[in-house]
Structure formats: C-alpha cells, structure tokens
N, C-alpha and C positions, 0 to 999 in steps of 0.2 A: 428521721424515718428512714427505714432500711430501704433499698433501689432492688426492687428483681430483675431478672434478665426479662423478662415479659415488658417492663416499664420502660428497659431500654430498645426492645424491639420496635414496639408502638411508635417511639419516636421517632426510628430511623427508618419505619415503613413512610415517612413524609419526606423522605429524599426519595425521587423519581428519576430515572435514568433518561433523559431526553431523546435518548435514540428507541429506546428499547418500549419505552414508554409505560415501564413497571417502577413498582418502589422497587429499594435493593434487597428487599427483607425477602419476598416472593420470588425475587429474580434466586435469590440464595448467594447473595455475594456477601454478607454478614461471614464473618470467622474468627474462630478463637476470642468468643468473647468471653472477656474474665473481671466480674467485680469481688474488690476487696471486702475486708471486715469494717474498713475506713469508707466505702464508697466511693472508691476509686475504681474507673470504669477504661478496660481497654480491650481494641478489639484490631479486627482488620475489616477493611471493604477491598473485595477481590473486582473489580472490574477484566472487562470482554479485552481488553486491548492497553497497553502501554503508552499507546499514542494518544489516549483519551485528551482532546482539549478541553473538556471540562473537568477534569476531573480534581483541580484545585478547588471549583466553585462548589464542588459535591462535599469536599473533603471541611470546605468550611461551614456548609449547612451543615452535615452530620455533625460536628463539635458544638456548635450553637445548639443544635436539640436537645444533645445527651446534657450538657451544660443546666440546661432551664430546669432541668428536670430536680424535683425535690429528695434531697438526700444526697446527690453527687456530690463526690470531693473533687479530686482531677481527673481529668479525660485525656487519653492517648489514642490516637486513630490513627494508623498505619495504610497509607494507599498501596495494595497490590496489584497485580495484571495478572491473567494466562488467557492465553486465546483459547479460545473453545475448541476442541476436537471434533471435525466432522466427521461424516459417516462414511466409511472405504465402501467400496466394493470388491469382490474378490479378484479383479482384474486391474484395480487401483495400480498405475503406473509411479504413484508417488503419494504412499500410502501415511510417509511420515511429515507430509506438509499440509498444514490446516488451513492454511488460504492462499491457492495459486491466481494470482489476478496478472490478466493480459493487458498490456498497454498497446494501444494501436491508433493508426490516424488516418489510414485511407490512403489521403496523400504523401508523397515523399517530402523531405526539406521543411517539416514545421520544427523539427527540435525534438521529437519523440524518444530517441536513446537518451539524449541529456536529461530530460525529463523522468525515465525511468532509473537512470543512474542516481539522480539527485532524490527521488523520491525513495529509492531505497536505501540509502544512507541516511536519509530521516531517520525511516521509519530503526534503523538498525543505533540510532544514536537514542531513540528513545529506550533501549533496553530489550526489544525486540530480536528475533533468530531469525534473519532476514537471507534468501538467496537471491541471486539473478542469474536468469537465463537468456541467452543471447539466441534468439530463434530465425534472425534475419540471416538465413542464409546465404544469401548472395553476398548481403554485404555486412557481414559481422565486423559491426565498431565498437563494443564494449572493451576488447583486449586492449585497445590503443586509450581510449578515454581512461581507463583505470589505471593505466599505465604499467602495466604486463603485457604489453605484447609477445614478450622473446620468451613468456614463460610455456611451458608444456607441463600438462597433468601426467601424474603417475596414477598407477592402475593396484588394486588390493581386492584379492577376492572377486576378482571376474567385474569389479564397477571401477568407475574412472573416480578420484576423488579432485572434489572441484579446486578450484584456485580459491586461495583465500588472501583477504585486501581490504581494509578499511573496515572490519566487522563484518564481509559480508562471504557467504559462496558462489563463486560463480562458477557459470560454464560458458563457451561458445561454440561453436565450430573455428575460428581465430586460432583457438588453442590448439588445434588439430590440424590444420595446415599452413603449408609455408605459408607468409605473409603476400608474397607478390601470385599465388594460385590463385585461379578464375574457376568460381562453381559455375559448372555446365551442365545441370540436373533439369531434367522432368521431372511430372507430378508423382510420380511412385517415389522416387528416390529423397525427393525433397521430404514426404510425409514419413518415409522411412528413418530419415536423420533425426524428426521433429522426435518422433518416439523416440529413439535411441537417447538423444539429448534429457528425454523425458526417466526413462526405467534404467537407462546403465549408466546413470551419475549416483555415486551416493551421497545423497542431498543431506540424509540424517533427519533431525525432527528440527525444521522449521515454523516460525508461525507465520510467516510471509515469504512467497515465491513469485518474484515480478518479473515478468516474461516480455520482452521488448521482441513485437511483431515487427516482420517487415511492414514495408507500405501497402495498400490495396485489400484486394479481397479474392487474393489465387489460394494454391494449393497448402502454403504454410500456416495463416490463417485458418483457412478450413480445417487442416489434420489437427490443429493446437485445440480447439473448438471441441472438435470430437473424441480428442485422445484423451486431454487433461479433466481433468475434473476442478474445473474453473468456477471457483466464487463469483468472477465476472471482469466484466472489461471495461478498463480507461480509455475514452477517447479524447483526444490530443488536435488540439485545432489552431492556429490562427486567426487572427480577425479579418479574415480575406473571404469574398464569397466563394470564391473556386474550394480554397479550403473546407468550407463549412458545407457546401454543397457535397465533398467528395466523404466525408465526415460522415455526410448522412447517409451516404451508401455503405459505409460499413456496419454503421448502426444496423441498417436493413439486414445484412447478411448475418450479422452476429444474433441479431433477434428470430431469423428463419433459422437458424440451428438453435434456438432454446435457451442461450446463453445471455445474462444480464447486463445489464449495461449500470456500469458502477456512478458513472458520474462523467463531464466532461472537463477538462482543463484548457485554458487559456494561454498558450504560450507566444514570448516576444507582444504582449499586449501592448505597451507604450514606453517610450524612452526616458529613464530617467537621468535628466543633466547633473555632469556629476559636480558643476562650478556653480547654478544656482537651484537645483535640484528641482526644481517643474518638471511636469514630465507632457510629452510631446507623443501626438500619436503617430506612429507610422504606417502604419495598414488602416484603410477607413471602410474596411468590409464586415458583414454580420460578427462582433464579439461573442465571448463565449458563453455569457449570460443567455441573451438573445439566444444561440443558439442553442443553449442546454434545454430551453421554456420550447422552444422548437421541438427537440427531440423526445418531451416531455421525461428527461433525465434530471438528476443533481445536479447541480455547477459544484465543483470543486474549489476553484479558485484560480486567480490570473497569477500570472510570472513577468517581471517585467522584461523590455528587450534590453540585458545589459552586455555589453564586449565581454566581461571578463569569464563571463557561462561558457561561451564557443572557444574563447581561448585558453581556459582553464583544461577545459574538455582536451583539444589540442594536444596538451602540455602532459597527458595523464594525470592531471589532478583534477577531480570534479571540483565543481562550482565552490559546494557546501562544505568541502573544504580546505579549500584554497582562498575562499573569500568570505568566511563565516560571519561579517557583520554587515555584509550589501544587502540592499531590502530585498534581491533574491532570494537571499537564504531563509527569510523570514516567510517567504511565500512558499519554500519549498515542505518546510517547517507545517505551517496552516495546512495546505494540502495534504501531505500526508496524513496528518491527524485527522482531516473528513475522509480522506480513501480509508484508516481503518476504520471510521464509523461506521460507513456503509456497508463494510467486509463484516463488520459486528451485527449490522441490523437483519441481512441477506442470510446469516449463518443461521438468527434465531428465527425467521419467519422459516425457514428450510425444514428447523426443528419442531415448528410448530403444527407447520402443514402434515407431520409425518402422525403426528397426535392425534389427529381428525379419522 
C-alpha cells in the first residue's frame, strides 16, 4: 500500500506542542517531508527554541506514529529549531533580538547576576544565539564574573562591538569605565546609559538577550521596561520572607509598566552536603514555588546552595563552565529550558492577539 503525504501529516497531527497547545502540523513545524518510492519517510520538525525540554519526547512520539502507518519503510525525523521573529516598531532599539528577557530581583544579594550569567550560558549551549547585557550601571559585575574585566570593546561603523566569550555576546558599563571608578549618576543619566547599551551596541541577530538588572525598582529597571521590547521578566529570590516581600514589589512595578512576568527562580534553595549528599535547608522563609503561586506566575525552578557557584564566578569562570557535573549545572539547564518555553508561549500569544 502506497503511503501519501496526507497520511503522514494526519499521523503527525496527533503530536501536540505542550506549551502552545496545538498540533505540530497546524503550527507549521513539519518541514521538508519526503516519501521515497520504497515508502521511506524523512522530514524535519522545526521547534520554536533549541532549548525545548520536551524535544526528545516529541521526537519519539512522531517516529512511533509514522512507523505505525501501513506501507511505511524507514523513518528519519530530524529535530531542528528556529526562534521565531517578533514584530518590531520603527523605534525598535534592538531589531535583531528575538527575545529580550530581563532578570530582576527587587532585593540585592540573592545571586541575580550569577543566575543571569549561567542561564545565558545554558541557553547558548543548546545552540541558541545569546547576548548578555549588564544593565546594573551602579555595580556592573558581569565583566568580573565572565573573566574579562580588563577587556575593552572596539567600535565599528559608530557601533560598539560586544565582548565575546563562552559563546555569548556581552556588554557592560564595566567594559567602558575604569575598574575603580564609582558611578554617581542621577535618573536622566541612568536612563540615557541604558538606552545607549541597547541601541549603540552591535548585537546583530540574537535569539535571546538576557539583561541583568540592578536590584530595586529605580531608574534602570523602569527605563529598561519602557525602552526595550521585553518579552518578559524573570524574578530571582531566595527562600526568605524579606526577599519574597521585595520580589513582590518588583513584580508589581513591572505589571504597572505592562511587562509580562515569565516566572520565578529560587536561588540558594538548599545546601547539598558534598560528603553524604543530604540536602539541608539554610533559609526557612517563603520558598520560590510558594512565592510563584502567590504572584500567580510560573515557577521556573530552584538552584541549590553550592559554594562552587560563587567561587567560580569570583574566579571569572561561571559555574556551568567550571563545574558542569554538579547538581547546580542540571538546575541551570532545566531552568533555561523552562525560560525558553515561557518566552515561546508569550511570543505565540502576542501573535494570536494581533490576529484578533
């Protein structure tokens, strides 16, 4: 019995993207479908992010469905990904960036910059094109944590070329000022600097630009939310009542600015003993999962309290690079996948709204 293209597509229509809640055929994910004279079937499934955490399950399901069709010989399905473009305005400061995602905390000292750096690396390791913007103008820490504090960027065609390391394109005020120079600026200068770090840098084509915000609800976070076409914001908190309370204030600010909250990341969740493997809770306050429920936003995951995370950052080598086999590395990779999921969901929802 000869197999037809419609037969294959009908079978694949049973594969549903769990995030977008539609089948991969109607979503247009099935590409380059070829059926040979012998009944061999080959095709590509193009997902919305290379960091999709359910990619393997969808691949297995698609193969099983096609193999079950009468008349099918061999089946070859290649999983690919393309982060979908967003709609841009004429005044768009970063037209080549598909997803701009801010990482915020409200409270300082929760490890927001560490989370930002390692999530950026985790996304880059999936094959995504990733940029990292240090928007903490008062305390830029990305250059030190990435081991390039002494580097200075070049300019080309009146654009600043970002520093590149570990597969990331990076820019920070720390690359543009002396290491011991204190930034003593008021609101208009902060807003102007944030704008310059967006529009005057040659970011090129990026799937994700992660933006490390300063703590609090001041000029820099507000300026960024108003200037950049943000897909959304990630809130980082430690399991402490004080951190949770201030994180809630940050969420309130972003919601007033009509900025979507992509989810909560719990940092320093529990200490894993290096000798016995037992997990000990260091902080006894409100956990990230409970915080996300109170704020009615997704919970992206927890990162254990691991001494190598801070020590590796101090040494200029992010934890995901220095210690890829420790539990914290798995946490960063899992959270990066969930973050990519939420970004895809938000982008798809916005496109649906434009059709109404």
